N, C-alpha and C positions, 0 to 999 in steps of 0.2 A: 499683168493683164489677165482678162477673163473672158468667158463667152465661148461661142462655137465658131471656129474658122470656116472658110468656104469648104464646100463638099469635095472638090477635086484636090485631094491631098497628095503630096509627093510621097514616094517610097521612103519609109523611115531609114535613118542612117544605121550603121552597124551597131547592133544592140545585143546585149546580154541580159540575163535575168537572175534575180535573187528571190528565192522563196523563203519566207520567214516561217519556220516550223519548230522553234525551240521551246515554246511556252508550255506550261502545265495544263492550261485549260481548267482551272479550278471550278468554274461554274458548271462544268459537265459532270462533276461528282463521279469521276471514273479513275481507275488506276492506270489507264493507258493514255498516251499523249493524245491531245485533242485532234490532231490532224489524222490520226489513225481510226477515229470514229467512223463507222461504216455507213455508207449510203448505197442502197441496193447491193449490199454485200461487197462493196469496194471501199477502201479507205478514202476519206475526203481528199487527201493529198494527191491521189492518183488523178483525180479530175483536174486539179490545177496543173499537174504535169501535162495532161492531154492538151490543155489550152495554151500553155506557155511554150511547150517544146517546139512546135512548128515555127515559132517566131525567132527562136534563139539557137536552135541546134545544140551543139555541145557546150555552148557558153552559158551554162545554167548551173547555178550553185544553190544548195539548200542549207540554211543555217539550222542546225539541230542542237538540242541541249537536253531537256528533260527526257529521261529514258531513251537516249539516242540509240541504244542497242536494239530496241524494238523497231525503230525506223530502218535500221540497217537490215534487220531480218525481213521486213516487209518489202523493201526495195533493194534487193541484193545487187542489182546492176548499177546502182547510182551512188553507192557509198564513197566512191573515189572523189565525188564532187560535193561531199558533205563538209560543212565547216562547223566546228564545234564551238558553241558558246558556253563556256564553263559556268559563268554566273548569268542567270536569266534576269537581267536588270533593264530590260526594255528593248524596243525595236531599234532605237538609235544606236545602242551598243551592239546589237546584232549586225547592223549595217557596217559599223566600224570594224567588226571582226572579219567581215567578208571583203572589205575593201582591198586588201593586198592582192587577192585573187583577181579582182576586177582590173586593177592597175596592170597586173602581169599579163592579162589577156589583150591589152591594148585596144579596147573597144571605146566607142564614142559616148554611148548612152547605156544606162542600165535600168531595166524595168524591175520594180520591186513590188511584190504582192504577198499577201498573207496566205499561208497554206490552208486556211479554213474557209476558202471561198469556192466551194465545189460547183457552183452554178455558172461561174465565169466562162465565157466562150472565147475561142480564138478570134472570132470576128470582132467582138467588142474590144479586145486588147489591140488588135491590129489597127482598128480605127483610132483608138486612143494614141497609139504610137505615131500614126501618121499626122493626127491633129497636133500633137506636141511638136513634131518636126516642123510642120508648117508655121506654127506659132513661134518657132525658134526659141523655145522655152529652155531655160537653164534648169528649172524645176517645174514639173507638171504633175498634177494629181487629179483623180476622179472625184467628183462631188455628186451627192444625191440630195434631194429635198424631200424630207419625210414629214408626215403628219405628226408622228411621235418619234423624235430623234433618239430617245432612249439614252444609252451610255456611249454613243458614238461621239467622236471629237467634233466640235463645232467649228464651222468656217466663219471667220470674222472678215467682213469686207468693209472698206471705207471708201465712199464715193464710187461704189461698184467694183472697186479693185481689191484683189486679195491682199489682206493684211497679215493674217495669221491663222493657224489652226490651234484650238485650245481644247485639251482633253476635258470631257464632260465633268469629271470630278473636280477639276480645277477652274471651271468657268465662273468668273466673278462678274455679275451684271453691272455692278458699280464701275468696273473698269472697262468692260467690253460692250455694255449696252444690253438690251433685252436678248433673251436666248433666241438665236436664229434656228430655223428648221433645216438649213443647208448643212450637210455633214460631210466629213471625210470618209470615203469608201475604202481607204487603205490600199489604194493602187497608185503607184508613183512611177515617174520616169525622170531620172536625173542625168544631166550632162556631167560626164565624169570629171572633166577639167574643173568646172565651177564647184562641184560638190566636194572635190578633194580639198579645196580651200576651206570649206565650211565645216567638214566633219570634226576637226579638232576643237571647234567652238562649242560642240554639244557638251552639256554637263548634266549631272543628275538633278532631278527635280527636288526642290525642298519639301514638297508635300509627300510624294510617293517614293522618292529615292531612285526612280527610273530615269533612263535616258531615252527621250522620245524622238522618234524620227520626224514627227510633226514639227518639232522646233526648227527644222531646216527651212520650213516655209517662212517663218518670221525672220530668220537670219538672212534668207535670200532677199526678202523685201528690204531689210536694213542695208544690205550690200548693193542694192539697186540692180539686182539680177532680174531677168525676165521670169516671172512666176505666173503660171497658167493653170487655172482651175477648169477642168473639162467637165461640163455639166451633163449629167445623164438622167435628169428627171428623178423619177421615183422607182427606177428599175430594181425590183427586189432581188433579181439574180446576182446583183453585185454585192449584196450584203454578206458579211462573214457569219460564221456559226459560232455561238458562244455558250448556248444552253441546250439541254435536251429538247425543249420546245422548238427552238430554232433549227435544230438538226432534223427533227421529224417534218417540220414545215418545208425545209429545203428538199428533203427526200421525196415528199409528196409532189412538189413542183416538178422535179426531175422524172418521177414515175409517170405522171400525167403526160409530160412532154414526149417521153419515149413511146408510150402506148399510142398517142396520137400519130406519131411517125409511122408506126407499123400499120395502123388502120389506113392511113393515107397510101401506104405502099401495097394495099390489097390483102392484108391479113384480116380475117374475120375474128374479132375479139368480142365475145359476149360478156356482159357484166364488166365492162372495161375498168370501172372504178375499183374493182377488186383484183386486178391483174398487175403483177409486178414483174418487169422485164429489165434485166441488167444491161449495161451499155455495150457489152461484147456479144450479146446474143444476136444471131441472124435468123430471120424467119422469111421463108419464101412466100410470095403472093399465093393465095389459095389455101394456106394452112388455116386451121380453125382452133381457137383456144377459148375455153369457158372459165370464167372466174368463179370463186377465188382460185388463183393459180400463181406460181412463182417460177421464173426462169432466170437463173444466174450463171455467171461465168461464161465460158465459150460454148454456149448452146448453139446448135443448128437444128432448125425445124424445117423439113422439106415440104414441097408443094403437096397439098392434099392430106397432110398429116393432121390428126385430130387429137387434142388433149382435153380431156373432160375436167370437171371442177375438182378442187382440193388436191391438186398434184404439185409436187415440187421437183424441179430438175436443176441440176448444177453440172455444167460442162458435159452435156449429153448431146450426142448426135442422134437425130430421129429422122430417118429417111422418108421419102415420099410415100404417102398412103398408109403409114403406120398409125395405129390407134392406141391411145393410152386411156384406159377407163379411170374412173374417179379413185381418189385416195391412194395414189402411187407416189413413190419416192425413188428418184434415180440420181446417181452421181457418177461421173466419169465412166459412162456406159455408152454403148453403141447399139441402136435399135434399127434393124434393117428395113427394107421396103416391105410394106404390107404386113408387118408384124402386129401382134396383138399383145398388149400388156395390161394386166390387172383385171378387175379392180383389186386394190389392196396389195399390190406387188411392190417388192423392193429390189432395185438393181443397184448393187454396190460397185465400187471401182473395179474395172476389169471385166464387167459383164458385157458380153457380146451376143446379140441376137441376130442371126442371119435371116435372109429373106423368108417371109411367110412363117416364121416360128412363133410360138405362143408361150407366154409366161403368165399364168392365170392368177386367180385369187389366192392371196396369202402364200405366194411363192417368193422366195428370196434367192438371189444369185449373187455370187461374189467370185471374181476372177474365173469366170466360166464362159465357155463358148457353147451356144445352142445352135446347132447346125440348121441348114435350110429345111424348113418344113417341120422341124422337131417341135414336140409339144411337152410342156410340163404345166399342167392346167390347175393343179390343186395342192395347196398345203404341203409344199416341199421346200427343202433347202439344198441347193447345189453350190458347193464351194470348191474351188480348185478342180474344176471338172471340164471335160471336153465331150460334148454329146454330138454324135454323128447325125447327118441329115436323115429326116424321116423317122427318127426314134420317138418313142412315147414313154414318158416317165410318169408312173402312176402316183396317185394321191398318197401323201405321207412319206414319200421317199426322201432319204437324206444321204449325203455323202459325208462319211466320217473322215474328214481330211486332216485332223490334228491329233498327233499321238502324245501330246504333252510337251514336245520339244520342237517338232518340225511339222510343216504342212506337206501333204502328199497329194498326188494327182489321181483322179478317177477318170478312166476312159470308157466311154460307151460308144460302140460302133454304130454304123448306119443301120437304120430300120430295126434296131433292137427294141424290145418291149420289157419295161421294168415294172413288175407288178406292184400293187399298192403296199404301203407300209414296209418298204424294203430299206435296209441299211447297207450301204456299200462302203466297206472299210478299206480306205486307201492305204498304200497304193494297190490299185486293182483295176483290171480291164474286163469289160463285158464285150464280147466280140460282135461283129455285124450279124444281123438276122438272128440274134440269140434272144432267149426268153428267160426272165428271172421270175420265179414263182412269188406270189404275194406273201408278205410276212417273212421274207428271207433275210438272213444276215450273211452277206457275201464277203468272204475274206480271201478267196482264191479266184484266180482268173477263170472266166468262162469263155471257151473258144468260140470261134464263129459258128453260127448255126447249131448251137447247143442249148440245152435247158439247164439252168442253174437253180437248185432248190436247196436251201439250208435252214431246215426247221425240223422240230421233233415230229414223229408220226402221231397223228391224232389218235387219242384214246377216248372211248365212250364208256363211262362207268356208271353203275347204278348210283342214284342219289340217295344218300343216307340222311334221313331227317331225325332230328332230336325228338325224344319222347315217343318214339315209335317202338 
C-alpha cells in the first residue's frame, strides 16, 4: 500500500533504532569516516543521534565498520551499543549484523536510518513512525520526488502500489519502465517479526556484490506483506550527504535555520548571511552579533552582550553587557559582565575575565584569571597567571610560565601596577598595591606595597663617530 494515512495517528508501538554508519564515504575524498564529517563543527552523526534518541531511548544501535576507532573516540559514551560490520558489503548486510541485538531487545519495530542524514528532525521521524503504525505496515520507508533523482534508489510502483526499490546503477528501463523521479530517502521502519523471516533471503547483488536493504521491499511484496511508502514530497532535509558539495549545502541549510531561530528569539544579528552558530550555542534576547562571526560548541551569550565582526568563539561564556571588538578568538573561556575584549585579542582555554575587566588589542591569555576591574590593554601575554582586582598590566608584559619542563604560576595582587615591557619569571608573586618598574625582569617575589625594579642603571656616554 502507499500514500498518506489520516492525520490523527496513534502512538507508535515499542520501537528501537539502527543507525547505519559503517561506510567509507569514498565520494567525500577524505581519510575520516563520512559520518564524522563536520557540520557547524559537529559530526554529522551527532545530528542523527539528536533526532533519533528521543524516540528510542537506549534501544539504539549504531553499525560501524570503516575506521570504527575514530567513531568510538568521537562518541565515547555510545561505544557499548556499537555493532561492528567487518566487511562493508552493503546496508542489507549491516542490518543482518545488527539483528541479533534487535531480537534480544524484544521490540516490535525498528527504525533504520543512515548516519549521513544530518538535517533529519525528530518531528519528521515521529510522524513517519506514527503513519507506519496506522498503516499497520510490515515494511515502511520514506520516499521523495525529486527533479533530479541522481544516484538515489528508484521507487518502482505498479498500479500505484509499491513494487520494489531499485538502486540507480542497476535500474534497467527495459525491465522497470521509464526512470521514475520518486526515490528512496533511506529511512525505514520494519516490523521485527516479519523482517526476521525476510533477512535470510537477502543475497549479494550480481552487479555490485553488495547486500541491499532495499531488496527487502521487493521481498515483502512477493511475500504479500503490507509495504508502505511514506511520501514526503521534495523535502531536501531528508536527503543524505555523499559529496563535499552536498555537505556544504546541508551545512548552509542548517546554518540559515539556526540564525533565523535566534533572530526570532530577539537576538540582533547583523549581516546574518555571514554568521555561523552551532546547535549548542545559547544566546539571550537583546544580544547583538555582527557578521562575519562564528560561535561553536557550548557558547552562552548574555543579554546586551555585543560581538563585533570577524570573531570566533568556541565554548565561551560571555555574560550580560560584555563587549568583544573585531578580530578576536576565544575558546573555553569565561568573559564576565561588562568586560571589554579586543580588538585582536586571544583568549585560550582557562582564561577567565571577571566583571569589568579589560583584555585589549593583541593580548593573549591562557589559564589566567583577570580579577574584577583589572586591565591588560596592550600587547601582552598572560599564561598560568592570577591577576587581582583593580590591577593594571602595562603594554608588552609577559609571564614566563614555562621553564622547559613544567608550567608555573604568576600571582599579581590587587591594585598592583606592572610597568610596560616587564617579564615576570614564574613562579613569582607581585603583592597587592605594589609597583613594578617598566622594563624589569622580575625573578623574585615583590611584597605588598613595595616597588620592584630589576634592570641595569642607565648610563649616558659620549657618542663616538667614525672618521672623527
